[in-house]
PDB file of N, H, CA, C and O in Angstrom:
ATOM      1  N   MET A   1     117.253  92.821  87.631  1.00  0.00           N
ATOM      2  CA  MET A   1     116.688  94.449  87.130  1.00  0.00           C
ATOM      3  C   MET A   1     115.657  94.691  87.256  1.00  0.00           C
ATOM      4  O   MET A   1     115.167  95.365  88.161  1.00  0.00           O
ATOM      5  N   ARG A   2     114.701  93.785  85.664  1.00  0.00           N
ATOM      6  H   ARG A   2     115.100  93.238  84.929  1.00  0.00           H
ATOM      7  CA  ARG A   2     114.073  93.859  85.625  1.00  0.00           C
ATOM      8  C   ARG A   2     112.478  94.539  86.835  1.00  0.00           C
ATOM      9  O   ARG A   2     111.731  95.516  86.791  1.00  0.00           O
ATOM     10  N   LYS A   3     112.659  93.201  87.870  1.00  0.00           N
ATOM     11  H   LYS A   3     113.266  92.408  87.906  1.00  0.00           H
ATOM     12  CA  LYS A   3     112.308  93.329  88.648  1.00  0.00           C
ATOM     13  C   LYS A   3     112.321  94.065  89.090  1.00  0.00           C
ATOM     14  O   LYS A   3     111.496  94.892  88.702  1.00  0.00           O
ATOM     15  N   ILE A   4     112.980  94.370  89.959  1.00  0.00           N
ATOM     16  H   ILE A   4     113.650  93.698  90.274  1.00  0.00           H
ATOM     17  CA  ILE A   4     112.890  96.130  90.411  1.00  0.00           C
ATOM     18  C   ILE A   4     113.120  97.288  89.844  1.00  0.00           C
ATOM     19  O   ILE A   4     113.717  98.245  90.337  1.00  0.00           O
ATOM     20  N   VAL A   5     112.676  97.205  88.875  1.00  0.00           N
ATOM     21  H   VAL A   5     112.191  96.427  88.474  1.00  0.00           H
ATOM     22  CA  VAL A   5     112.455  98.522  88.143  1.00  0.00           C
ATOM     23  C   VAL A   5     110.750  98.495  88.534  1.00  0.00           C
ATOM     24  O   VAL A   5     110.174  99.347  89.211  1.00  0.00           O
ATOM     25  N   ALA A   6     109.847  96.716  87.626  1.00  0.00           N
ATOM     26  H   ALA A   6     110.314  96.023  87.077  1.00  0.00           H
ATOM     27  CA  ALA A   6     109.054  96.609  87.874  1.00  0.00           C
ATOM     28  C   ALA A   6     108.772  97.175  88.940  1.00  0.00           C
ATOM     29  O   ALA A   6     108.417  98.352  88.900  1.00  0.00           O
ATOM     30  N   LEU A   7     108.843  96.602  89.958  1.00  0.00           N
ATOM     31  H   LEU A   7     109.132  95.645  89.990  1.00  0.00           H
ATOM     32  CA  LEU A   7     108.456  96.782  91.171  1.00  0.00           C
ATOM     33  C   LEU A   7     107.909  98.158  92.205  1.00  0.00           C
ATOM     34  O   LEU A   7     106.981  98.331  92.995  1.00  0.00           O
ATOM     35  N   GLY A   8     109.288  99.141  91.588  1.00  0.00           N
ATOM     36  H   GLY A   8     110.042  99.001  90.946  1.00  0.00           H
ATOM     37  CA  GLY A   8     109.386 100.479  92.216  1.00  0.00           C
ATOM     38  C   GLY A   8     108.381 101.421  91.854  1.00  0.00           C
ATOM     39  O   GLY A   8     107.946 102.431  92.408  1.00  0.00           O
ATOM     40  N   MET A   9     107.939 100.430  90.039  1.00  0.00           N
ATOM     41  H   MET A   9     108.291  99.609  89.590  1.00  0.00           H
ATOM     42  CA  MET A   9     106.984 101.622  89.325  1.00  0.00           C
ATOM     43  C   MET A   9     105.363 100.961  89.870  1.00  0.00           C
ATOM     44  O   MET A   9     104.338 101.538  89.504  1.00  0.00           O
ATOM     45  N   ILE A  10     105.292  99.655  90.805  1.00  0.00           N
ATOM     46  H   ILE A  10     106.124  99.187  91.102  1.00  0.00           H
ATOM     47  CA  ILE A  10     104.041 100.023  90.931  1.00  0.00           C
ATOM     48  C   ILE A  10     103.746 100.217  92.034  1.00  0.00           C
ATOM     49  O   ILE A  10     102.552 100.245  92.333  1.00  0.00           O
ATOM     50  N   ALA A  11     105.200 100.503  93.443  1.00  0.00           N
ATOM     51  H   ALA A  11     106.170 100.480  93.201  1.00  0.00           H
ATOM     52  CA  ALA A  11     104.799 101.456  94.677  1.00  0.00           C
ATOM     53  C   ALA A  11     104.759 102.660  94.232  1.00  0.00           C
ATOM     54  O   ALA A  11     103.963 103.480  94.689  1.00  0.00           O
ATOM     55  N   ALA A  12     105.332 102.849  93.591  1.00  0.00           N
ATOM     56  H   ALA A  12     105.979 102.183  93.219  1.00  0.00           H
ATOM     57  CA  ALA A  12     105.019 104.526  93.125  1.00  0.00           C
ATOM     58  C   ALA A  12     103.210 104.628  92.454  1.00  0.00           C
ATOM     59  O   ALA A  12     102.397 105.411  92.947  1.00  0.00           O
ATOM     60  N   ALA A  13     102.913 103.804  91.436  1.00  0.00           N
ATOM     61  H   ALA A  13     103.573 103.168  91.036  1.00  0.00           H
ATOM     62  CA  ALA A  13     101.183 104.299  91.102  1.00  0.00           C
ATOM     63  C   ALA A  13     101.081 103.320  92.493  1.00  0.00           C
ATOM     64  O   ALA A  13     102.153 102.801  92.185  1.00  0.00           O
ATOM     65  N   LEU A  14     100.726 102.623  93.747  1.00  0.00           N
ATOM     66  H   LEU A  14      99.855 103.044  93.998  1.00  0.00           H
ATOM     67  CA  LEU A  14     100.187 102.982  94.204  1.00  0.00           C
ATOM     68  C   LEU A  14     100.077 103.799  95.673  1.00  0.00           C
ATOM     69  O   LEU A  14      99.123 103.753  96.450  1.00  0.00           O
ATOM     70  N   ALA A  15     101.802 104.848  95.886  1.00  0.00           N
ATOM     71  H   ALA A  15     102.576 104.885  95.255  1.00  0.00           H
ATOM     72  CA  ALA A  15     102.111 105.924  96.562  1.00  0.00           C
ATOM     73  C   ALA A  15     101.258 106.472  95.661  1.00  0.00           C
ATOM     74  O   ALA A  15     100.167 106.216  96.170  1.00  0.00           O
ATOM     75  N   VAL A  16     101.086 106.943  94.853  1.00  0.00           N
ATOM     76  H   VAL A  16     101.972 107.151  94.439  1.00  0.00           H
ATOM     77  CA  VAL A  16     100.204 108.649  94.207  1.00  0.00           C
ATOM     78  C   VAL A  16      99.097 108.070  94.341  1.00  0.00           C
ATOM     79  O   VAL A  16      98.793 108.545  95.436  1.00  0.00           O
ATOM     80  N   SER A  17      98.111 107.296  94.028  1.00  0.00           N
ATOM     81  H   SER A  17      98.358 106.911  93.139  1.00  0.00           H
ATOM     82  CA  SER A  17      96.428 106.213  94.128  1.00  0.00           C
ATOM     83  C   SER A  17      96.118 106.883  95.917  1.00  0.00           C
ATOM     84  O   SER A  17      95.153 107.611  96.149  1.00  0.00           O
ATOM     85  N   ALA A  18      97.343 106.369  97.245  1.00  0.00           N
ATOM     86  H   ALA A  18      98.127 105.777  97.057  1.00  0.00           H
ATOM     87  CA  ALA A  18      97.262 107.094  98.138  1.00  0.00           C
ATOM     88  C   ALA A  18      97.311 107.910  98.114  1.00  0.00           C
ATOM     89  O   ALA A  18      96.459 108.345  98.888  1.00  0.00           O
ATOM     90  N   CYS A  19      98.158 109.154  97.386  1.00  0.00           N
ATOM     91  H   CYS A  19      98.850 108.801  96.757  1.00  0.00           H
ATOM     92  CA  CYS A  19      97.888 110.593  97.945  1.00  0.00           C
ATOM     93  C   CYS A  19      96.399 111.022  97.438  1.00  0.00           C
ATOM     94  O   CYS A  19      95.759 111.981  97.869  1.00  0.00           O
ATOM     95  N   ASN A  20      96.058 110.263  96.603  1.00  0.00           N
ATOM     96  H   ASN A  20      96.578 109.484  96.252  1.00  0.00           H
ATOM     97  CA  ASN A  20      95.044 110.978  95.930  1.00  0.00           C
ATOM     98  C   ASN A  20      93.743 110.541  96.700  1.00  0.00           C
ATOM     99  O   ASN A  20      92.651 111.006  96.373  1.00  0.00           O
ATOM    100  N   THR A  21      93.890 109.559  97.820  1.00  0.00           N
ATOM    101  H   THR A  21      94.777 109.181  98.087  1.00  0.00           H
ATOM    102  CA  THR A  21      92.655 108.927  98.695  1.00  0.00           C
ATOM    103  C   THR A  21      91.942 109.943  99.277  1.00  0.00           C
ATOM    104  O   THR A  21      90.855 110.501  99.130  1.00  0.00           O
ATOM    105  N   VAL A  22      93.941 110.065 100.745  1.00  0.00           N
ATOM    106  H   VAL A  22      94.824 109.611 100.864  1.00  0.00           H
ATOM    107  CA  VAL A  22      93.896 110.727 101.478  1.00  0.00           C
ATOM    108  C   VAL A  22      93.602 112.596 100.980  1.00  0.00           C
ATOM    109  O   VAL A  22      93.203 113.544 101.656  1.00  0.00           O
ATOM    110  N   SER A  23      93.944 112.512  99.773  1.00  0.00           N
ATOM    111  H   SER A  23      94.267 111.742  99.224  1.00  0.00           H
ATOM    112  CA  SER A  23      93.769 113.934 100.161  1.00  0.00           C
ATOM    113  C   SER A  23      91.728 113.646  99.934  1.00  0.00           C
ATOM    114  O   SER A  23      90.728 114.004 100.556  1.00  0.00           O
ATOM    115  N   GLY A  24      91.803 113.426  99.605  1.00  0.00           N
ATOM    116  H   GLY A  24      92.616 113.136  99.100  1.00  0.00           H
ATOM    117  CA  GLY A  24      90.231 113.294  98.754  1.00  0.00           C
ATOM    118  C   GLY A  24      89.351 113.118 100.075  1.00  0.00           C
ATOM    119  O   GLY A  24      88.216 113.563 100.244  1.00  0.00           O
ATOM    120  N   ILE A  25      90.071 112.418 100.923  1.00  0.00           N
ATOM    121  H   ILE A  25      90.994 112.057 100.786  1.00  0.00           H
ATOM    122  CA  ILE A  25      88.757 112.123 102.882  1.00  0.00           C
ATOM    123  C   ILE A  25      89.452 113.035 103.418  1.00  0.00           C
ATOM    124  O   ILE A  25      89.118 113.132 104.598  1.00  0.00           O
ATOM    125  N   GLY A  26      90.760 114.208 102.977  1.00  0.00           N
ATOM    126  H   GLY A  26      91.031 114.129 102.017  1.00  0.00           H
ATOM    127  CA  GLY A  26      90.258 115.668 103.412  1.00  0.00           C
ATOM    128  C   GLY A  26      89.768 115.755 103.689  1.00  0.00           C
ATOM    129  O   GLY A  26      89.371 115.802 104.854  1.00  0.00           O
ATOM    130  N   ARG A  27      89.233 115.894 102.305  1.00  0.00           N
ATOM    131  H   ARG A  27      89.555 115.856 101.359  1.00  0.00           H
ATOM    132  CA  ARG A  27      88.332 117.627 101.439  1.00  0.00           C
ATOM    133  C   ARG A  27      86.735 116.590 102.177  1.00  0.00           C
ATOM    134  O   ARG A  27      85.705 117.265 102.172  1.00  0.00           O
ATOM    135  N   ASP A  28      86.635 115.655 102.536  1.00  0.00           N
ATOM    136  H   ASP A  28      87.472 115.107 102.541  1.00  0.00           H
ATOM    137  CA  ASP A  28      85.752 115.224 102.861  1.00  0.00           C
ATOM    138  C   ASP A  28      85.236 115.337 104.432  1.00  0.00           C
ATOM    139  O   ASP A  28      84.049 115.205 104.731  1.00  0.00           O
ATOM    140  N   VAL A  29      86.305 115.604 105.415  1.00  0.00           N
ATOM    141  H   VAL A  29      87.269 115.711 105.172  1.00  0.00           H
ATOM    142  CA  VAL A  29      86.311 115.263 106.379  1.00  0.00           C
ATOM    143  C   VAL A  29      86.036 116.599 106.717  1.00  0.00           C
ATOM    144  O   VAL A  29      85.354 116.717 107.735  1.00  0.00           O
ATOM    145  N   GLN A  30      86.582 118.291 105.804  1.00  0.00           N
ATOM    146  H   GLN A  30      87.136 118.195 104.977  1.00  0.00           H
ATOM    147  CA  GLN A  30      86.434 119.270 105.755  1.00  0.00           C
ATOM    148  C   GLN A  30      85.085 119.290 105.629  1.00  0.00           C
ATOM    149  O   GLN A  30      84.214 119.218 106.496  1.00  0.00           O
ATOM    150  N   ALA A  31      85.039 119.356 104.907  1.00  0.00           N
ATOM    151  H   ALA A  31      85.747 119.415 104.203  1.00  0.00           H
ATOM    152  CA  ALA A  31      83.694 119.834 105.072  1.00  0.00           C
ATOM    153  C   ALA A  31      81.760 118.969 105.402  1.00  0.00           C
ATOM    154  O   ALA A  31      80.569 119.124 105.128  1.00  0.00           O
ATOM    155  N   ALA A  32      82.626 118.164 106.082  1.00  0.00           N
ATOM    156  H   ALA A  32      83.593 118.038 106.304  1.00  0.00           H
ATOM    157  CA  ALA A  32      81.733 117.911 107.499  1.00  0.00           C
ATOM    158  C   ALA A  32      81.917 118.514 108.249  1.00  0.00           C
ATOM    159  O   ALA A  32      81.107 118.885 109.099  1.00  0.00           O
ATOM    160  N   GLY A  33      83.556 118.921 108.120  1.00  0.00           N
ATOM    161  H   GLY A  33      84.214 118.619 107.430  1.00  0.00           H
ATOM    162  CA  GLY A  33      83.599 119.774 109.597  1.00  0.00           C
ATOM    163  C   GLY A  33      82.678 121.660 109.786  1.00  0.00           C
ATOM    164  O   GLY A  33      82.465 122.560 110.599  1.00  0.00           O
ATOM    165  N   ARG A  34      82.444 121.244 108.359  1.00  0.00           N
ATOM    166  H   ARG A  34      82.617 120.513 107.699  1.00  0.00           H
ATOM    167  CA  ARG A  34      81.849 123.162 107.878  1.00  0.00           C
ATOM    168  C   ARG A  34      80.609 122.712 107.751  1.00  0.00           C
ATOM    169  O   ARG A  34      79.970 123.661 107.296  1.00  0.00           O
ATOM    170  N   ALA A  35      80.037 121.972 107.868  1.00  0.00           N
ATOM    171  H   ALA A  35      80.556 121.201 108.237  1.00  0.00           H
ATOM    172  CA  ALA A  35      78.378 121.186 108.196  1.00  0.00           C
ATOM    173  C   ALA A  35      78.217 121.131 109.745  1.00  0.00           C
ATOM    174  O   ALA A  35      77.119 121.418 110.221  1.00  0.00           O
ATOM    175  N   VAL A  36      79.187 120.801 110.507  1.00  0.00           N
ATOM    176  H   VAL A  36      80.080 120.568 110.120  1.00  0.00           H
ATOM    177  CA  VAL A  36      78.619 120.763 111.801  1.00  0.00           C
ATOM    178  C   VAL A  36      78.706 122.033 112.717  1.00  0.00           C
ATOM    179  O   VAL A  36      78.199 122.197 113.826  1.00  0.00           O
ATOM    180  N   THR A  37      79.366 122.769 112.082  1.00  0.00           N
ATOM    181  H   THR A  37      79.778 122.636 111.181  1.00  0.00           H
ATOM    182  CA  THR A  37      79.295 124.546 112.090  1.00  0.00           C
ATOM    183  C   THR A  37      78.406 125.031 112.352  1.00  0.00           C
ATOM    184  O   THR A  37      77.927 125.473 113.397  1.00  0.00           O
ATOM    185  N   ASN A  38      77.949 124.936 110.770  1.00  0.00           N
ATOM    186  H   ASN A  38      78.338 124.577 109.922  1.00  0.00           H
ATOM    187  CA  ASN A  38      76.745 125.965 110.286  1.00  0.00           C
ATOM    188  C   ASN A  38      75.946 124.624 111.580  1.00  0.00           C
ATOM    189  O   ASN A  38      76.100 124.899 112.770  1.00  0.00           O
ATOM    190  N   THR A  39      75.292 123.513 111.284  1.00  0.00           N
ATOM    191  H   THR A  39      75.167 123.289 110.318  1.00  0.00           H
ATOM    192  CA  THR A  39      74.450 123.945 112.332  1.00  0.00           C
ATOM    193  C   THR A  39      74.677 123.868 113.508  1.00  0.00           C
ATOM    194  O   THR A  39      73.677 123.654 114.194  1.00  0.00           O
ATOM    195  N   SER A  40      75.612 123.959 114.028  1.00  0.00           N
ATOM    196  H   SER A  40      76.424 124.133 113.471  1.00  0.00           H
ATOM    197  CA  SER A  40      75.506 124.279 115.424  1.00  0.00           C
ATOM    198  C   SER A  40      75.074 126.533 115.133  1.00  0.00           C
ATOM    199  O   SER A  40      74.231 127.180 115.753  1.00  0.00           O
ATOM    200  N   GLU A  41      75.652 126.848 114.468  1.00  0.00           N
ATOM    201  H   GLU A  41      76.337 126.322 113.964  1.00  0.00           H
ATOM    202  CA  GLU A  41      75.556 128.334 114.739  1.00  0.00           C
ATOM    203  C   GLU A  41      74.010 128.961 114.180  1.00  0.00           C
ATOM    204  O   GLU A  41      73.503 130.060 114.404  1.00  0.00           O
ATOM    205  N   SER A  42      73.500 127.814 113.378  1.00  0.00           N
ATOM    206  H   SER A  42      73.911 126.920 113.196  1.00  0.00           H
ATOM    207  CA  SER A  42      72.082 128.187 112.724  1.00  0.00           C
ATOM    208  C   SER A  42      71.066 127.921 114.066  1.00  0.00           C
ATOM    209  O   SER A  42      69.953 128.444 114.002  1.00  0.00           O
ATOM    210  N   ALA A  43      71.485 126.948 115.550  1.00  0.00           N
ATOM    211  H   ALA A  43      72.388 126.524 115.602  1.00  0.00           H
ATOM    212  CA  ALA A  43      71.062 126.621 116.112  1.00  0.00           C
ATOM    213  C   ALA A  43      70.861 127.570 117.502  1.00  0.00           C
ATOM    214  O   ALA A  43      69.830 127.559 118.173  1.00  0.00           O
ATOM    215  N   ARG A  44      72.176 128.477 117.827  1.00  0.00           N
ATOM    216  H   ARG A  44      73.014 128.486 117.282  1.00  0.00           H
ATOM    217  CA  ARG A  44      72.585 129.610 118.958  1.00  0.00           C
ATOM    218  C   ARG A  44      71.528 130.358 118.273  1.00  0.00           C
ATOM    219  O   ARG A  44      70.936 130.833 119.242  1.00  0.00           O
ATOM    220  N   ARG A  45      70.732 130.887 116.943  1.00  0.00           N
ATOM    221  H   ARG A  45      71.214 130.501 116.155  1.00  0.00           H
ATOM    222  CA  ARG A  45      70.017 132.018 116.578  1.00  0.00           C
ATOM    223  C   ARG A  45      68.687 131.719 117.128  1.00  0.00           C
ATOM    224  O   ARG A  45      67.766 132.525 116.991  1.00  0.00           O
TER     225      ARG A  45
END
């Protein structure tokens, strides 16, 4: 029973850290998209 609880806690910790990582990547991609958009709009002028 202790092994199951320990594995569950480890899995939960990994899931939480993975969510933070995915969220960070999403923000980075969004920032890069904004930079490309701003650059293309500047080139049009």
